[in-house]
C-alpha positions in Angstrom: 0.0 0.0 0.0 1.0 3.6 -0.6 -0.8 6.2 1.6 -3.5 3.6 2.2 -4.1 3.2 -1.5 -4.7 -0.5 -2.4 -2.5 -1.0 -5.4 -3.5 -3.6 -8.0 -1.1 -3.6 -10.9 -2.9 -4.6 -14.0 0.1 -5.0 -16.3 3.3 -6.8 -15.4 5.1 -9.0 -17.9 7.3 -12.0 -17.4 9.5 -11.4 -20.5 11.6 -14.1 -22.3 14.0 -12.5 -24.7 16.5 -15.4 -25.0 18.1 -16.6 -28.2 15.8 -19.6 -28.5 12.7 -17.3 -28.5 13.8 -14.9 -31.3 12.0 -15.2 -34.6 13.9 -13.4 -37.4 10.9 -13.6 -39.9 10.2 -10.2 -41.4 13.3 -8.9 -39.8 12.0 -9.6 -36.3 13.8 -11.1 -33.4 16.5 -8.7 -32.1 15.1 -5.9 -34.2 11.8 -6.2 -32.3 13.5 -6.3 -29.0 15.7 -3.4 -29.9 12.7 -1.3 -30.9 11.0 -2.0 -27.6 14.2 -1.1 -25.6 14.6 2.1 -27.6 11.1 3.1 -26.8 11.7 2.5 -23.1 15.0 4.4 -23.3 13.2 7.4 -24.8 10.9 7.6 -21.9 13.5 7.1 -19.1 15.4 9.6 -17.0 17.2 9.7 -13.7 15.1 7.9 -11.0 13.0 6.3 -13.7 15.4 4.0 -15.6 14.6 1.5 -18.2 16.1 -2.0 -18.1 18.0 -3.4 -21.2 16.1 -6.7 -21.2 17.8 -8.0 -24.4 18.9 -11.7 -24.2 17.3 -12.2 -20.8 14.5 -14.1 -19.1 13.1 -12.7 -15.9 12.9 -15.2 -13.0 10.0 -15.4 -10.6 12.3 -14.5 -7.7 13.4 -11.3 -9.4 9.8 -10.4 -10.3 8.6 -10.9 -6.7 11.5 -8.8 -5.4 10.9 -5.9 -7.7 7.1 -5.9 -7.4 6.4 -6.8 -3.8 9.6 -6.3 -1.8 10.8 -3.1 -3.5 7.4 -1.5 -4.1 4.1 -0.9 -2.3 2.2 -3.0 -4.8 -0.4 -5.2 -3.1 -1.4 -7.6 -5.9 -0.7 -7.8 -9.6 -1.8 -9.5 -12.8 1.0 -11.3 -14.7 0.0 -10.6 -18.2 0.9 -12.7 -21.2 2.0 -10.7 -24.3 1.2 -12.9 -27.3 3.0 -10.6 -29.7 4.7 -12.9 -32.2 6.3 -10.3 -34.4 9.8 -11.2 -33.4 9.3 -13.8 -30.7 8.3 -17.4 -31.2 6.4 -17.7 -27.9 5.7 -14.0 -27.6 7.5 -11.3 -25.7 5.9 -12.5 -22.4 4.9 -16.1 -22.9 1.8 -17.5 -21.1 3.8 -20.2 -19.3 6.2 -17.7 -17.8 3.4 -15.6 -16.4 1.6 -18.8 -15.1 4.8 -19.7 -13.2 4.8 -16.4 -11.4 1.1 -16.9 -10.4 1.9 -20.5 -9.2 4.8 -19.3 -7.1 2.9 -16.5 -5.4 -0.8 -17.2 -5.7 -1.7 -14.8 -2.9 -0.2 -11.9 -4.8 -0.5 -12.7 -8.5 -3.3 -13.4 -10.9 -2.7 -14.9 -14.3 -3.7 -13.2 -17.5 -3.5 -15.7 -20.3 -2.9 -15.1 -24.0 -3.9 -16.7 -27.3 -3.8 -15.7 -30.9 -6.1 -16.9 -33.7 -3.3 -16.4 -36.2 -0.6 -18.3 -34.3 -3.0 -20.9 -32.8 -5.5 -21.0 -35.6 -9.2 -20.1 -35.5 -10.3 -23.2 -33.5 -6.9 -23.7 -31.7 -7.2 -20.3 -30.0 -10.5 -21.3 -28.4 -9.1 -24.6 -27.3 -6.0 -23.1 -25.9 -8.0 -20.3 -24.1 -10.2 -23.0 -22.4 -7.0 -25.0 -21.4 -5.4 -21.9 -19.9 -8.6 -21.3 -17.9 -9.1 -24.8 -16.7 -5.5 -25.9 -16.1 -3.7 -22.6 -15.3 -6.5 -20.5 -13.8 -6.5 -17.7 -16.3 -8.9 -14.9 -15.1 -8.3 -12.6 -18.1 -6.7 -12.7 -21.6 -4.4 -10.3 -23.4 -4.5 -10.0 -27.2 -2.2 -8.5 -29.9 -4.1 -8.3 -33.2 -1.3 -7.1 -35.5 1.9 -9.1 -36.3 4.9 -8.3 -38.4 4.4 -8.4 -42.1 0.9 -6.9 -42.0 -0.9 -10.0 -40.7 -3.8 -9.1 -38.4 -7.3 -10.0 -37.2 -10.2 -7.9 -35.8 -12.0 -7.9 -32.4 -15.4 -7.7 -34.1 -14.9 -10.6 -36.6 -17.9 -12.9 -35.9 -16.0 -16.0 -37.3 -12.6 -15.5 -35.7 -13.0 -13.4 -32.6 -16.5 -14.0 -31.4 -16.0 -17.7 -30.6 -13.2 -16.6 -28.2 -15.4 -14.1 -26.4 -18.2 -16.7 -26.1 -15.8 -19.4 -24.8 -14.4 -16.9 -22.2 -17.8 -16.0 -21.0 -18.9 -19.6 -20.8 -15.9 -20.3 -18.6 -16.4 -17.4 -16.3 -13.8 -14.9 -17.8 -15.5 -11.6 -18.2 -12.6 -9.3 -19.1 -10.3 -9.3 -22.1 -7.5 -6.9 -22.8 -5.9 -5.4 -26.0 -2.7 -3.8 -27.0 -3.8 -0.9 -29.2 -1.5 1.5 -31.0 2.3 1.6 -30.4 3.4 -0.4 -33.4 6.8 -2.0 -33.4 8.8 -3.5 -36.3 6.7 -4.1 -39.4 3.2 -4.1 -37.9 0.7 -1.9 -39.7 -0.5 0.9 -37.5 -4.1 0.8 -38.9 -4.4 -2.8 -37.7 -3.8 -1.5 -34.1 -6.5 1.2 -34.3 -9.5 1.0 -31.9 -12.3 1.1 -34.3 -13.2 -2.6 -34.1 -13.9 -2.2 -30.4 -17.3 -0.6 -30.9 -19.3 -3.5 -32.5 -17.7 -6.1 -30.2 -18.6 -4.0 -27.1 -22.1 -3.6 -28.4 -22.5 -7.3 -29.3 -21.0 -8.5 -25.9 -22.3 -6.1 -23.3 -21.5 -8.6 -20.5 -17.8 -8.6 -21.5 -15.4 -5.9 -20.3 -12.9 -4.8 -22.9 -9.7 -3.3 -21.5 -7.6 -1.1 -23.9 -4.0 -0.4 -23.1 -1.8 2.7 -23.9 -5.0 4.7 -24.9 -4.4 3.4 -28.4 -1.6 5.9 -29.0 -1.6 7.5 -31.6 -5.4 7.0 -31.7 -5.8 8.7 -28.3 -8.8 10.8 -29.0 -10.6 8.0 -30.9 -10.0 5.5 -28.1 -11.3 7.9 -25.5 -14.3 8.8 -27.6 -15.2 5.1 -28.0 -14.7 4.4 -24.3 -16.9 7.3 -23.4 -19.8 5.8 -25.2 -19.5 2.1 -24.1 -19.6 1.4 -20.4 -18.0 -2.0 -20.8 -14.8 -0.5 -22.3 -12.1 0.4 -19.7 -8.8 2.2 -20.2 -5.5 1.1 -18.7 -3.1 4.0 -18.2 -0.1 1.8 -19.1 2.7 3.6 -20.9 1.3 7.0 -20.0 2.4 6.7 -16.4 5.8 5.7 -17.7 6.0 8.7 -20.1 5.2 11.2 -17.4 8.8 11.8 -16.1 9.9 12.8 -19.6 6.7 14.4 -21.0 4.5 15.4 -18.0 2.2 17.8 -19.9 1.5 15.3 -22.6 0.7 12.6 -20.0 -1.5 15.0 -18.0 -3.5 15.9 -21.1 -4.1 12.2 -21.9 -5.1 11.4 -18.3 -7.2 14.6 -18.1 -9.1 13.7 -21.3 -9.8 10.3 -19.8 -11.1 11.8 -16.6 -13.2 14.3 -18.4 -14.8 12.1 -21.0 -14.7 8.6 -19.5 -14.6 9.3 -15.8 -12.5 7.8 -13.0 -14.4 4.5 -12.6 -13.1 2.8 -15.7 -9.4 3.8 -15.5 -6.8 1.2 -14.4 -3.3 1.3 -13.0 -0.5 -0.6 -14.8 3.2 -0.1 -14.3 4.5 -2.0 -17.5 7.0 -3.7 -15.3 9.6 -5.0 -15.8 10.8 -3.0 -18.8 10.8 -0.2 -16.3 11.9 -2.0 -13.2 11.6 0.7 -10.6 7.9 0.2 -9.9 8.0 2.2 -6.6 9.1 5.4 -8.4 5.9 5.4 -10.6 3.7 4.6 -7.6 5.2 7.6 -5.7 4.8 9.7 -8.8 1.1 9.0 -9.3 0.4 9.2 -5.6 1.7 12.8 -5.6 0.4 13.8 -9.1 -1.9 16.8 -9.4 -3.8 18.3 -12.3 -2.4 21.8 -12.7 -5.0 24.6 -12.4 -4.3 25.9 -15.9 -5.3 22.5 -17.4 -8.4 22.5 -15.2 -9.3 26.0 -16.2 -8.2 25.8 -19.8 -9.4 22.3 -20.7 -12.0 21.4 -18.1 -9.9 18.5 -16.7 -11.1 17.3 -13.3 -8.8 17.3 -10.2 -6.8 14.2 -9.4 -8.1 13.8 -5.9 -7.2 11.0 -3.5 -10.6 9.4 -4.2 -9.8 9.3 -7.9 -6.3 8.0 -7.4 -7.7 5.2 -5.1 -10.0 4.1 -7.8 -7.3 4.0 -10.5 -4.6 2.5 -8.3 -6.7 -0.6 -7.5 -10.3 -0.3 -6.4 -11.7 -0.2 -10.0 -9.9 -3.4 -11.1 -10.5 -5.2 -7.8 -14.2 -4.6 -8.3 -14.1 -5.8 -11.8 -12.3 -9.0 -10.7 -14.7 -9.5 -7.7 -11.9 -9.0 -5.1 -13.0 -7.8 -1.7 -10.2 -5.2 -0.9 -10.7 -5.3 2.9 -10.7 -9.1 3.0 -7.6 -9.2 0.7 -5.8 -6.7 2.8 -6.5 -8.7 6.0 -5.3 -11.9 4.2 -2.0 -10.3 3.2 -1.2 -8.3 6.3 -3.4 -9.6 9.0 -6.6 -8.1 10.4 -6.3 -4.8 12.2 -9.0 -2.9 14.3 -7.8 0.3 12.7 -6.1 1.2 9.4 -2.4 0.2 9.5 -0.1 3.0 8.1 1.5 2.1 4.8 5.1 1.9 6.2 3.9 -0.6 8.9 2.1 -2.7 6.3 5.2 -2.7 4.1 7.3 -3.9 7.0 4.8 -6.8 7.5 4.9 -7.7 3.9 8.6 -7.8 3.7 8.6 -10.3 6.6 6.4 -12.7 4.6 6.8 -14.5 1.3 
């Protein structure tokens, strides 16, 4: 916890960038990794460093240390990244994320990942069901565009809808999407948010989570989310951009608050490309919306109530997690709120 905020990190990734996982098709492999590292480097500065993750695989022990011993994060979702434009098993393979959840089930939830291009139209449904039944997947992450201009759509009734139907039939009610931020030879139009509308309309019981605000389709993504209550926005990447481009980040966050509201915005650190998770927690906990942006653009204030929702209450509610009960489970019951430093000391004494 940070200042009594319950922190539920929606987006941490157990990367695997070892030689045996590189795919050089379409000039991928190291080129894809280098592009990702260069992006992280661009938005890093003193106190908010990036990690050169090339030729490495993150261990569950290091992930636990960075996330739960060196930061105030309470729980997190280990998120598969089924992006196969450069990596055979994806940047963050499902198995790696499952292993983190299995090692620390009280702290970590597992977000699976399948792809109808890699797994095939029927294979994606079968693999999704397997990850739910065998690995306990409670969400799924999707990358629709791959290198070489290969892609699929969220609103395709033959390719995508069977996946959404299978998820709902097996109790998974939220799916997540990388939108925008093309790397390597992906086509940017294939990462646009336009296919969200019909899917959200056709599956009102499904929650669709969009990452990165679909940059560069920021206004379009926010506009769509403002009109569909089952579309949620993860502030991933924008929190990480703030130390270098604070006004740009505040504009993006301000637009989200103004047009979508605070109840459908989610916290995500993008660990572990940026490994200093605590620095971003501290940053957001102290972030304010400048008066000139409030007066000039109508952006709402970043109150503690708003921050509490974004930090964890929104996603906990979506996942059916009782925050008070979870806090007691992790740190022990207390007749009165335990200050964040004391809770952190308790946490570091347990594993």
